[in-house]
BALOBA-1460 file (C-alpha; in Angstrom, 3 decimals):
// residues 138
<rec num="1" residu="m" x="-38.298" y="34.898" z="11.167"/>
<rec num="2" residu="n" x="-37.896" y="37.439" z="8.865"/>
<rec num="3" residu="p" x="-41.336" y="37.653" z="6.559"/>
<rec num="4" residu="e" x="-39.664" y="40.645" z="4.534"/>
<rec num="5" residu="r" x="-36.792" y="38.141" z="3.393"/>
<rec num="6" residu="y" x="-39.265" y="36.795" z="0.923"/>
<rec num="7" residu="s" x="-41.425" y="39.573" z="0.015"/>
<rec num="8" residu="s" x="-39.086" y="41.011" z="-2.669"/>
<rec num="9" residu="l" x="-38.567" y="38.042" z="-4.740"/>
<rec num="10" residu="e" x="-40.585" y="38.336" z="-8.060"/>
<rec num="11" residu="s" x="-40.915" y="34.686" z="-8.448"/>
<rec num="12" residu="t" x="-40.866" y="32.484" z="-5.591"/>
<rec num="13" residu="s" x="-40.159" y="28.706" z="-5.144"/>
<rec num="14" residu="p" x="-43.214" y="26.579" z="-3.175"/>
<rec num="15" residu="v" x="-40.479" y="26.522" z="-0.208"/>
<rec num="16" residu="d" x="-39.924" y="30.282" z="-0.067"/>
<rec num="17" residu="e" x="-43.701" y="30.835" z="-0.164"/>
<rec num="18" residu="r" x="-44.475" y="28.518" z="2.880"/>
<rec num="19" residu="l" x="-41.468" y="29.877" z="4.813"/>
<rec num="20" residu="a" x="-42.989" y="33.099" z="4.164"/>
<rec num="21" residu="t" x="-46.311" y="31.888" z="5.400"/>
<rec num="22" residu="g" x="-44.542" y="30.306" z="7.947"/>
<rec num="23" residu="d" x="-42.906" y="33.725" z="9.256"/>
<rec num="24" residu="h" x="-45.902" y="35.605" z="8.842"/>
<rec num="25" residu="f" x="-47.994" y="33.156" z="11.258"/>
<rec num="26" residu="a" x="-44.873" y="33.291" z="13.594"/>
<rec num="27" residu="l" x="-45.439" y="36.930" z="13.836"/>
<rec num="28" residu="n" x="-49.181" y="37.121" z="14.012"/>
<rec num="29" residu="a" x="-48.490" y="34.648" z="17.116"/>
<rec num="30" residu="q" x="-46.029" y="37.095" z="18.964"/>
<rec num="31" residu="e" x="-48.601" y="40.113" z="18.464"/>
<rec num="32" residu="m" x="-51.589" y="37.937" z="19.832"/>
<rec num="33" residu="a" x="-49.454" y="36.782" z="22.624"/>
<rec num="34" residu="a" x="-48.727" y="40.148" z="23.472"/>
<rec num="35" residu="r" x="-52.481" y="40.862" z="23.916"/>
<rec num="36" residu="g" x="-53.023" y="37.832" z="25.822"/>
<rec num="37" residu="e" x="-54.453" y="36.003" z="23.146"/>
<rec num="38" residu="f" x="-52.833" y="32.770" z="23.892"/>
<rec num="39" residu="r" x="-55.112" y="30.283" z="22.301"/>
<rec num="40" residu="k" x="-55.015" y="32.011" z="18.835"/>
<rec num="41" residu="a" x="-51.276" y="32.389" z="19.483"/>
<rec num="42" residu="a" x="-50.778" y="28.992" z="20.034"/>
<rec num="43" residu="e" x="-52.573" y="28.108" z="16.702"/>
<rec num="44" residu="m" x="-50.495" y="30.419" z="14.821"/>
<rec num="45" residu="l" x="-47.540" y="28.944" z="16.205"/>
<rec num="46" residu="w" x="-48.560" y="25.496" z="15.136"/>
<rec num="47" residu="g" x="-49.380" y="27.069" z="11.533"/>
<rec num="48" residu="g" x="-45.981" y="28.300" z="11.468"/>
<rec num="49" residu="v" x="-44.317" y="25.024" z="12.360"/>
<rec num="50" residu="t" x="-46.270" y="23.055" z="10.014"/>
<rec num="51" residu="q" x="-45.641" y="25.532" z="7.167"/>
<rec num="52" residu="y" x="-42.067" y="25.073" z="7.616"/>
<rec num="53" residu="l" x="-42.639" y="21.708" z="7.595"/>
<rec num="54" residu="k" x="-44.219" y="21.896" z="4.657"/>
<rec num="55" residu="a" x="-41.382" y="23.663" z="2.936"/>
<rec num="56" residu="l" x="-38.969" y="21.236" z="4.089"/>
<rec num="57" residu="a" x="-41.037" y="18.794" z="2.154"/>
<rec num="58" residu="a" x="-41.423" y="20.747" z="-0.822"/>
<rec num="59" residu="a" x="-37.460" y="20.659" z="-1.089"/>
<rec num="60" residu="e" x="-37.830" y="17.241" z="-0.813"/>
<rec num="61" residu="g" x="-40.351" y="17.042" z="-3.844"/>
<rec num="62" residu="t" x="-43.205" y="16.054" z="-1.691"/>
<rec num="63" residu="e" x="-46.352" y="17.565" z="-0.063"/>
<rec num="64" residu="i" x="-47.949" y="17.543" z="2.928"/>
<rec num="65" residu="r" x="-51.822" y="17.293" z="2.612"/>
<rec num="66" residu="n" x="-53.252" y="16.845" z="5.692"/>
<rec num="67" residu="h" x="-52.278" y="16.557" z="9.536"/>
<rec num="68" residu="s" x="-51.373" y="12.476" z="9.832"/>
<rec num="69" residu="k" x="-48.937" y="13.267" z="6.923"/>
<rec num="70" residu="f" x="-46.990" y="15.550" z="8.877"/>
<rec num="71" residu="f" x="-46.365" y="12.804" z="11.307"/>
<rec num="72" residu="e" x="-45.328" y="10.287" z="8.864"/>
<rec num="73" residu="f" x="-43.373" y="12.877" z="6.756"/>
<rec num="74" residu="v" x="-41.768" y="14.128" z="10.128"/>
<rec num="75" residu="q" x="-40.825" y="10.737" z="11.520"/>
<rec num="76" residu="q" x="-39.478" y="9.572" z="8.492"/>
<rec num="77" residu="f" x="-37.412" y="12.752" z="7.568"/>
<rec num="78" residu="a" x="-35.680" y="12.461" z="11.201"/>
<rec num="79" residu="t" x="-35.119" y="8.708" z="10.812"/>
<rec num="80" residu="a" x="-33.240" y="9.309" z="7.307"/>
<rec num="81" residu="t" x="-31.183" y="12.184" z="8.567"/>
<rec num="82" residu="s" x="-30.808" y="11.321" z="12.198"/>
<rec num="83" residu="e" x="-32.232" y="14.245" z="13.226"/>
<rec num="84" residu="q" x="-34.669" y="12.753" z="16.092"/>
<rec num="85" residu="y" x="-34.996" y="16.034" z="17.747"/>
<rec num="86" residu="l" x="-37.324" y="16.967" z="14.405"/>
<rec num="87" residu="y" x="-39.564" y="14.564" z="15.311"/>
<rec num="88" residu="t" x="-39.749" y="14.126" z="19.162"/>
<rec num="89" residu="e" x="-39.931" y="18.109" z="19.330"/>
<rec num="90" residu="f" x="-43.141" y="18.330" z="16.582"/>
<rec num="91" residu="v" x="-44.548" y="15.774" z="18.783"/>
<rec num="92" residu="d" x="-44.408" y="17.817" z="21.630"/>
<rec num="93" residu="l" x="-45.053" y="21.161" z="19.785"/>
<rec num="94" residu="n" x="-48.554" y="19.546" z="18.996"/>
<rec num="95" residu="a" x="-49.811" y="20.572" z="21.994"/>
<rec num="96" residu="l" x="-49.969" y="24.146" z="20.659"/>
<rec num="97" residu="h" x="-52.734" y="22.939" z="18.214"/>
<rec num="98" residu="k" x="-54.424" y="20.950" z="20.937"/>
<rec num="99" residu="h" x="-54.390" y="24.197" z="22.757"/>
<rec num="100" residu="f" x="-56.406" y="25.799" z="20.872"/>
<rec num="101" residu="y" x="-59.232" y="23.600" z="21.175"/>
<rec num="102" residu="d" x="-58.889" y="22.457" z="24.816"/>
<rec num="103" residu="e" x="-56.656" y="25.278" z="26.352"/>
<rec num="104" residu="t" x="-54.382" y="22.786" z="28.087"/>
<rec num="105" residu="i" x="-51.234" y="25.054" z="27.923"/>
<rec num="106" residu="p" x="-51.040" y="27.155" z="31.478"/>
<rec num="107" residu="e" x="-50.479" y="30.556" z="30.834"/>
<rec num="108" residu="v" x="-47.206" y="30.868" z="32.511"/>
<rec num="109" residu="a" x="-45.850" y="28.126" z="30.012"/>
<rec num="110" residu="f" x="-46.895" y="30.033" z="26.846"/>
<rec num="111" residu="p" x="-43.477" y="31.379" z="26.747"/>
<rec num="112" residu="i" x="-41.544" y="27.985" z="26.727"/>
<rec num="113" residu="y" x="-43.561" y="26.667" z="24.032"/>
<rec num="114" residu="n" x="-42.951" y="30.284" z="22.020"/>
<rec num="115" residu="k" x="-39.771" y="29.851" z="22.445"/>
<rec num="116" residu="r" x="-39.517" y="26.213" z="21.293"/>
<rec num="117" residu="a" x="-41.664" y="26.609" z="18.361"/>
<rec num="118" residu="l" x="-39.483" y="29.478" z="17.195"/>
<rec num="119" residu="d" x="-36.488" y="27.213" z="17.768"/>
<rec num="120" residu="y" x="-37.800" y="24.328" z="15.910"/>
<rec num="121" residu="m" x="-38.589" y="26.695" z="12.878"/>
<rec num="122" residu="r" x="-35.188" y="28.060" z="12.747"/>
<rec num="123" residu="r" x="-33.643" y="24.487" z="12.933"/>
<rec num="124" residu="i" x="-35.496" y="23.565" z="9.619"/>
<rec num="125" residu="h" x="-34.394" y="26.770" z="8.383"/>
<rec num="126" residu="e" x="-30.892" y="25.792" z="9.025"/>
<rec num="127" residu="i" x="-31.490" y="22.502" z="7.491"/>
<rec num="128" residu="l" x="-33.097" y="23.864" z="4.666"/>
<rec num="129" residu="d" x="-30.188" y="26.602" z="4.082"/>
<rec num="130" residu="r" x="-27.630" y="23.857" z="4.401"/>
<rec num="131" residu="w" x="-29.405" y="21.381" z="1.702"/>
<rec num="132" residu="f" x="-29.477" y="24.501" z="-0.818"/>
<rec num="133" residu="e" x="-25.956" y="25.192" z="-0.134"/>
<rec num="134" residu="a" x="-24.868" y="22.023" z="-0.642"/>
<rec num="135" residu="s" x="-26.909" y="21.541" z="-3.561"/>
<rec num="136" residu="g" x="-26.110" y="24.585" z="-5.382"/>
<rec num="137" residu="e" x="-30.144" y="25.283" z="-5.617"/>
<rec num="138" residu="h" x="-32.051" y="28.171" z="-4.809"/>
């Protein structure tokens, strides 16, 4: 995640804006986790994941407007692209969002979820990079 990557762009696309916001959330999550604020860090990671999915949706010309639409979009995208990991991992990473409210992730397991969320974001970024490279856009 590299928030500075997008800060120099004078005019950014919705995709770039979502990626930059996701990167910002991921960076905040790392800072919160370092302070032992795992509930807040989990919600920031969830925010990063969902912003990256919004970037993916924007690249496809659609918009995700509510929580349930994330699941619908990811399931459809995963099926259409044979990227089932995106759906199954998203379902598992929803635990980050739940953790903010119910403190369900043991502190010792937080680094595992942290890595999984960052890996998920990287995977989406790779998909977007391949898509833009193949299409000649961006």
